[in-house]
MIFITOR-686174 format. One line per 10 residues: number of its first residue (from 1); their letters; for each residue z, y, x of N, C-alpha, C, CB. Coordinates in steps of 0.05 Angstrom, whole numbers. Each point is the difference from the previous one (the first is absolute). Glycine has a CB too. Layout:
REM MIFITOR-686174
NUM = A = Z/Y/X/Z/Y/X/Z/Y/X/Z/Y/X ~ ...
REM end
This chain:
REM MIFITOR-686174
1 = MTTQIARRRG = 97/3228/2180/0/13/25/28/-1/12/-37/30/-15 ~ 38/-37/40/26/-1/14/1/19/23/5/-47/-13 ~ 19/55/20/4/19/22/17/-13/21/-4/40/-31 ~ -6/-41/55/16/-12/21/17/22/14/-35/-35/7 ~ 59/27/-5/19/20/12/8/-11/27/18/16/-44 ~ -26/-1/64/5/-9/28/31/1/6/-46/18/14 ~ 55/-39/-2/29/-2/6/5/17/26/4/-47/-22 ~ 17/62/21/7/16/24/13/-18/20/6/41/-28 ~ -16/-39/52/12/-16/21/24/14/11/-44/-18/12 ~ 65/1/-9/25/11/11/-2/-1/30/26/-14/-40
11 = RPRRFDPDEG = -10/30/53/1/-1/29/12/-25/10/3/49/1 ~ -15/-63/17/11/-26/9/29/4/12/-48/-17/10 ~ 65/-1/-16/27/2/11/-1/-5/30/20/-14/-43 ~ -7/31/58/1/-3/29/17/-24/6/-6/50/8 ~ -5/-66/10/15/-24/8/15/5/25/-34/-28/-21 ~ 60/23/20/17/4/23/6/-27/13/20/42/-21 ~ -31/-48/45/4/-26/13/29/-7/5/-43/6/20 ~ 59/14/-14/29/-5/5/14/-7/-25/0/31/37 ~ -7/-18/-59/12/-8/-26/-9/-28/-7/0/48/-15 ~ -25/-55/22/-10/-27/-5/16/-21/15/-45/19/-6
21 = VAIAQRLFLA = 54/-13/30/17/-19/16/26/-5/-15/-20/17/43 ~ 32/4/-55/25/-3/-15/-5/-18/-24/16/46/16 ~ -38/-42/-30/-6/-17/-24/-4/-28/9/-20/39/-24 ~ 5/-43/46/-5/-27/10/25/-14/8/-45/14/16 ~ 63/1/-5/26/-11/8/15/-12/-23/2/33/37 ~ -2/-18/-59/13/-11/-24/-13/-25/-11/13/47/-10 ~ -39/-48/11/-15/-24/-9/6/-24/18/-36/30/-18 ~ 33/-26/44/5/-22/18/29/-10/-2/-34/19/31 ~ 53/-1/-34/27/-9/-2/6/-14/-26/13/38/29 ~ -25/-29/-50/4/-13/-27/-13/-27/-2/3/44/-19
31 = QGYDAVGVAD = -27/-46/29/-16/-24/-5/-4/-19/25/-22/26/-36 ~ 26/-14/59/-6/-16/24/-28/6/9/32/-35/-13 ~ -36/35/40/-26/7/11/-23/-17/-11/23/14/41 ~ -20/-40/-42/-21/-18/-8/-8/4/-29/17/-32/33 ~ 2/39/-50/-6/3/-29/-14/26/-7/39/-29/-9 ~ -39/48/27/-13/26/-5/-28/0/11/45/23/1 ~ -64/-19/-18/-28/0/8/-10/28/4/-8/-43/-23 ~ -16/46/35/-12/27/3/-4/13/-28/-22/-15/44 ~ 14/-2/-63/-4/11/-27/26/12/-12/-38/-34/-7 ~ 60/20/13/26/11/-10/6/26/14/16/-46/-8
41 = LTEALGINPP = -22/48/33/6/24/15/-18/23/-9/15/-28/39 ~ -40/24/-41/-19/21/-9/8/10/-27/-37/-19/27 ~ 45/1/-45/7/8/-27/25/17/1/-20/-41/-19 ~ 40/33/35/25/15/1/-4/26/14/25/-43/1 ~ -44/45/18/-5/25/15/-19/18/-15/9/-25/42 ~ -23/14/-61/-20/16/-15/-25/6/16/38/19/-26 ~ -46/-37/44/-24/4/16/-18/-25/-2/25/32/32 ~ -50/-29/-22/-18/-23/0/2/-15/27/-32/24/-33 ~ 21/-48/34/2/-15/26/-11/14/24/-3/-39/-27 ~ -21/53/25/-10/14/24/20/21/10/-47/-7/-16
51 = SFYAAYGSKA = 59/21/-3/20/21/8/25/-14/13/-16/31/-37 ~ 23/-54/26/23/-14/11/-5/-8/29/11/-17/-46 ~ -34/5/51/-6/-9/27/-4/24/19/-22/-42/-19 ~ 12/64/9/-4/24/16/27/11/8/-43/10/-22 ~ 63/-12/4/26/12/6/17/-18/17/-4/23/-43 ~ 2/-49/39/20/-18/13/-13/-22/17/30/9/-38 ~ -55/-13/36/-13/-20/17/0/-28/-13/13/27/40 ~ 11/-36/-47/3/-27/-12/27/-1/-14/-29/-20/35 ~ 34/-1/-50/25/-4/-13/22/-4/22/-23/-20/-41 ~ 17/5/62/19/-5/21/8/26/15/-19/-47/5
61 = ELFKRTLNRY = -1/64/-1/6/26/14/18/17/-18/-44/-2/25 ~ 39/1/-51/17/16/-18/28/-12/1/-39/11/-30 ~ 42/-37/31/26/-13/1/14/9/26/-17/-39/-27 ~ 4/42/49/12/9/24/12/28/-4/-32/-28/27 ~ 17/44/-41/10/28/-5/23/-1/-19/-45/18/6 ~ 45/-36/-26/24/-2/-17/24/-10/15/-30/-8/-38 ~ 26/-9/58/23/-10/16/12/23/16/-21/-45/3 ~ 4/62/8/10/23/15/16/19/-18/-39/-3/31 ~ 28/8/-55/14/17/-18/25/-12/-10/-42/18/-14 ~ 42/-44/9/24/-14/-10/22/2/21/-28/-32/-27
71 = SETDGVPLME = 22/27/52/19/1/22/13/28/3/-26/-37/23 ~ 11/57/-29/9/28/3/16/9/-25/-40/10/30 ~ 33/-19/-53/12/10/-25/19/-19/-14/-40/26/-4 ~ 35/-51/6/16/-19/-17/13/-23/16/-30/11/-37 ~ 22/-14/62/12/-21/16/28/5/8/-45/-10/17 ~ 58/-10/-6/27/3/10/-1/17/26/15/-44/-20 ~ 0/66/21/-1/19/23/15/-11/24/-5/38/-32 ~ -6/-57/45/14/-13/22/9/19/22/-26/-41/-11 ~ 9/58/19/6/19/22/23/18/-7/-47/-2/14 ~ 50/9/-39/22/17/-9/27/-15/-1/-34/27/-28
81 = ILQPGRPAAE = 32/-52/19/24/-17/-3/10/-11/26/-15/-11/-46 ~ -4/1/63/8/-13/24/2/19/23/-22/-40/-16 ~ 41/58/14/5/20/20/16/-11/23/-2/35/-34 ~ -7/-28/59/15/-10/24/29/8/-1/-43/4/27 ~ 61/-23/-21/29/5/0/13/-7/-26/-7/36/33 ~ -8/-40/-54/12/-7/-26/8/-29/1/-27/35/-25 ~ 50/-43/13/8/-28/0/-22/-17/-12/48/13/-4 ~ -55/-35/18/-23/-17/-8/4/-11/-28/-8/-11/47 ~ 31/-1/-53/4/-12/-26/-3/20/-23/31/-32/23 ~ -20/56/-19/-1/21/-19/-29/8/-6/45/16/15
91 = ALSEVLKDAA = -60/-11/6/-28/9/-2/-17/-21/-13/6/28/40 ~ -4/-53/-31/-16/-22/-10/6/-5/-30/-2/-20/47 ~ 27/23/-54/8/-4/-28/-13/22/-17/44/-21/14 ~ -45/45/-5/-14/21/-14/-29/-5/-3/33/30/17 ~ -46/-42/4/-28/-7/-2/-5/-19/-23/-5/7/49 ~ 22/-27/-52/-3/-20/-21/6/12/-27/12/-37/31 ~ 8/53/-33/6/14/-25/-23/18/-9/48/-1/12 ~ -59/17/7/-22/18/-6/-24/-16/-8/17/34/31 ~ -22/-56/-18/-23/-17/-7/3/-11/-29/-5/-13/49 ~ 29/4/-56/4/-10/-26/-5/21/-21/33/-32/18
101 = KKYTANSGSG = -24/56/-13/-5/22/-20/-29/7/-2/45/19/12 ~ -58/-17/11/-29/9/-1/-17/-22/-12/7/30/41 ~ -2/-55/-34/-16/-22/-10/2/-3/-31/6/-23/44 ~ 16/32/-56/3/-3/-28/-2/27/-15/30/-40/9 ~ -40/61/5/0/27/-12/-19/2/-23/12/18/44 ~ -35/-32/-43/-20/2/-20/-2/-26/-17/-25/32/29 ~ 33/-30/-53/-1/-23/-18/-28/-11/-2/39/17/-25 ~ -43/-43/28/-27/-12/-3/-17/2/25/2/12/-47 ~ 8/1/68/-15/1/24/18/0/24/-36/25/-24 ~ 53/-46/25/21/-2/20/-10/-10/26/32/-7/-35
111 = GCLAIEGTKC = -15/8/55/-6/-12/26/-8/21/19/-13/-42/-21 ~ 7/33/46/-10/17/21/-30/-4/4/44/-3/23 ~ -58/25/-24/-29/-1/2/-9/-13/26/-4/41/-28 ~ 17/-35/50/-8/-12/26/6/-30/1/9/44/21 ~ 15/-51/-29/8/-29/0/-18/-16/-17/46/12/9 ~ -51/-3/-34/-17/-14/-18/-29/-1/10/31/13/-37 ~ -38/8/51/-27/2/11/-6/-21/22/1/48/-10 ~ 20/-58/22/-4/-20/21/-8/-27/-12/34/23/29 ~ -33/-25/-55/-6/-26/-14/-28/1/-12/49/-7/-11 ~ -63/28/13/-27/3/-14/-21/-16/15/13/45/-17
121 = NDMDARTAAL = -35/-51/4/-21/-16/10/-20/15/19/5/-27/-41 ~ -6/53/38/-19/16/15/11/3/29/-16/26/-42 ~ 0/-35/62/10/1/28/6/28/9/-26/-40/9 ~ 9/59/-14/4/28/9/25/11/-12/-49/6/7 ~ 52/-10/-33/24/12/-14/25/-14/10/-28/10/-42 ~ 27/-37/44/23/-15/10/8/9/28/-13/-39/-29 ~ -6/44/46/6/8/27/13/27/1/-39/-26/15 ~ 30/44/-32/11/27/-2/29/-2/-9/-45/20/-9 ~ 51/-37/-10/27/-3/-9/18/-13/21/-17/-4/-47 ~ 6/-16/61/15/-12/22/7/18/23/-22/-41/-12
131 = ILTSAARNTI = 3/60/18/6/20/20/23/17/-7/-48/0/12 ~ 49/8/-38/22/17/-9/26/-15/-1/-33/26/-28 ~ 33/-51/19/26/-15/-1/9/-7/27/-12/-18/-44 ~ -7/13/62/8/-7/29/13/24/13/-38/-34/4 ~ 27/58/-10/12/24/11/28/4/-10/-46/20/3 ~ 50/-26/-29/27/3/-11/19/-19/13/-20/14/-44 ~ 11/-39/48/18/-20/13/6/9/29/-21/-37/-28 ~ 2/48/42/5/9/28/20/23/0/-46/-14/12 ~ 45/32/-32/19/21/-2/29/-11/-4/-37/29/-17 ~ 39/-48/-1/26/-13/-5/10/-15/25/-12/-5/-48
141 = YRFIAATHPD = -6/-9/61/8/-15/24/10/19/22/-34/-36/-10 ~ 20/58/15/8/18/22/27/12/-7/-48/11/11 ~ 53/-5/-36/26/11/-8/22/-19/6/-21/27/-36 ~ 18/-53/28/20/-20/4/4/-5/29/-10/-20/-43 ~ -11/18/58/0/-7/29/16/20/16/-44/-23/-5 ~ 45/48/-4/15/21/14/30/-7/2/-34/34/-16 ~ 44/-48/-4/29/-6/1/7/-29/-1/7/42/-23 ~ -26/-59/12/5/-28/-3/-24/-16/11/29/8/-40 ~ -36/-5/65/-24/-12/11/-2/-31/-4/-1/37/33 ~ 24/-51/-32/0/-29/-1/-9/-10/-27/37/0/34
151 = VAELMADYMV = -33/16/-55/-8/-10/-27/-22/17/-13/46/-16/-5 ~ -58/34/21/-19/18/-11/-24/-14/-13/14/34/34 ~ -24/-55/-20/-23/-15/-10/7/-13/-27/-16/-9/46 ~ 39/-5/-46/8/-14/-25/5/19/-22/21/-34/27 ~ -7/56/-21/6/19/-22/-23/15/-11/44/5/20 ~ -64/0/-2/-25/13/-9/-15/-19/-19/-3/27/44 ~ 2/-52/-37/-12/-20/-17/15/-2/-27/-16/-25/41 ~ 42/26/-39/16/-1/-24/-6/23/-18/36/-24/26 ~ -37/48/-16/-5/24/-15/-28/-2/-14/29/27/32 ~ -49/-36/-17/-27/-2/-11/-1/-21/-23/-18/14/45
161 = TVMSGLSAAA = 32/-36/-40/1/-21/-20/14/9/-26/0/-33/37 ~ 22/47/-34/14/10/-23/-16/20/-15/43/-8/23 ~ -56/27/-8/-15/20/-14/-24/-12/-14/14/34/34 ~ -26/-55/-23/-21/-14/-13/10/-13/-26/-22/-8/45 ~ 46/-3/-43/12/-12/-24/6/20/-22/19/-35/29 ~ -9/58/-21/5/21/-19/-25/10/-14/40/13/28 ~ -62/-11/-12/-26/8/-12/-9/-20/-19/-12/23/41 ~ 14/-49/-34/-9/-22/-18/17/0/-26/-15/-27/40 ~ 40/31/-38/17/2/-23/-7/22/-19/36/-19/27 ~ -42/43/-15/-8/22/-16/-27/-5/-13/26/30/31
171 = RQGYGSARVI = -45/-43/-17/-25/-7/-12/3/-19/-24/-22/8/44 ~ 42/-25/-42/5/-20/-21/14/13/-25/3/-37/36 ~ 4/62/-33/13/14/-23/30/1/1/-39/-14/-25 ~ 52/8/47/28/3/2/7/29/-3/4/-40/29 ~ 17/46/-44/9/28/-4/12/12/25/8/-11/-48 ~ -5/38/48/9/14/23/28/-10/8/-27/39/-14 ~ 45/-41/-5/28/-8/5/1/-28/14/16/28/-40 ~ -33/-45/30/-1/-28/10/-9/-1/29/-9/-16/-47 ~ -13/31/53/-10/1/27/19/14/19/-46/1/-18 ~ 59/20/9/19/14/17/24/-18/7/-14/42/-21
181 = QIAALAATAL = 22/-59/2/22/-20/5/-9/-20/21/17/5/-47 ~ -42/-14/46/-10/-18/20/0/13/28/-29/-22/-35 ~ 21/48/35/0/15/26/28/3/10/-41/24/-13 ~ 60/-19/-4/28/3/8/11/-26/12/6/35/-36 ~ -13/-57/24/9/-26/10/-12/-5/28/4/-18/-46 ~ -30/23/49/-13/-3/26/12/18/21/-43/-12/-24 ~ 51/36/16/13/19/18/26/-11/10/-23/39/-24 ~ 38/-52/6/25/-12/8/-3/-21/22/17/8/-46 ~ -39/-23/42/-6/-22/21/-7/12/26/-16/-30/-36 ~ 0/51/37/-8/12/26/23/14/13/-47/5/-17
191 = TGKLTDQQAE = 64/7/0/24/13/12/18/-20/13/-3/35/-35 ~ 7/-59/22/15/-20/12/-11/-10/27/14/-12/-46 ~ -40/9/47/-13/-10/24/3/20/23/-34/-25/-29 ~ 29/51/22/2/21/21/29/3/10/-39/24/-21 ~ 58/-27/3/28/2/7/8/-23/17/10/25/-41 ~ -18/-49/35/6/-24/16/-12/3/28/1/-28/-41 ~ -26/39/42/-13/3/26/15/20/17/-44/-12/-21 ~ 53/34/8/14/21/15/26/-11/11/-21/36/-29 ~ 35/-53/14/25/-12/8/-5/-19/24/18/4/-47 ~ -40/-18/47/-6/-18/22/-5/14/27/-20/-30/-34
201 = NF = 12/55/31/-7/16/24/24/12/13/-43/10/-19 ~ 66/-11/5/25/11/12/15/-21/14/2/33/-36
REM end
């Protein structure tokens, strides 16, 4: 004779969509958008696929939310650094230094989520990343144009190119000190260019 013992059901863990965005951000940053599947996300979030789609709509929509969170919590604070009236070379150098630090802050998951997102295969996700990076470039351009209009286009392109390179270096596993040194070297070049331009205007 056997006796069946009914298992007590535990109360289901409440799922917090905002907490899920933070978890997804870490996954996307560590592995890259394309390498993270819905199965990986549902496992990390502790929910089933129907609950995932009900909460976020799609993987791309979740990525958009992670980009928004990333820009608010972990991205380079351009608006804080690029204050009107601040010397351009000083402010732009700080942007590069801050980028180098942030891109290498997490071992094994380096780089910029937005910049790396512009390389993914999913059109919706890539577009969302491009919108964010374009907005950042426009912010940098407007700041430079206020004092150095003749080179604003070139210097904005330079900043975006350097930041993309810093992100790539971090993704490849370059250490923080190494990436910061690269940023410092790039800052020296932009300082020289802005100084030469200022001298030409006198």
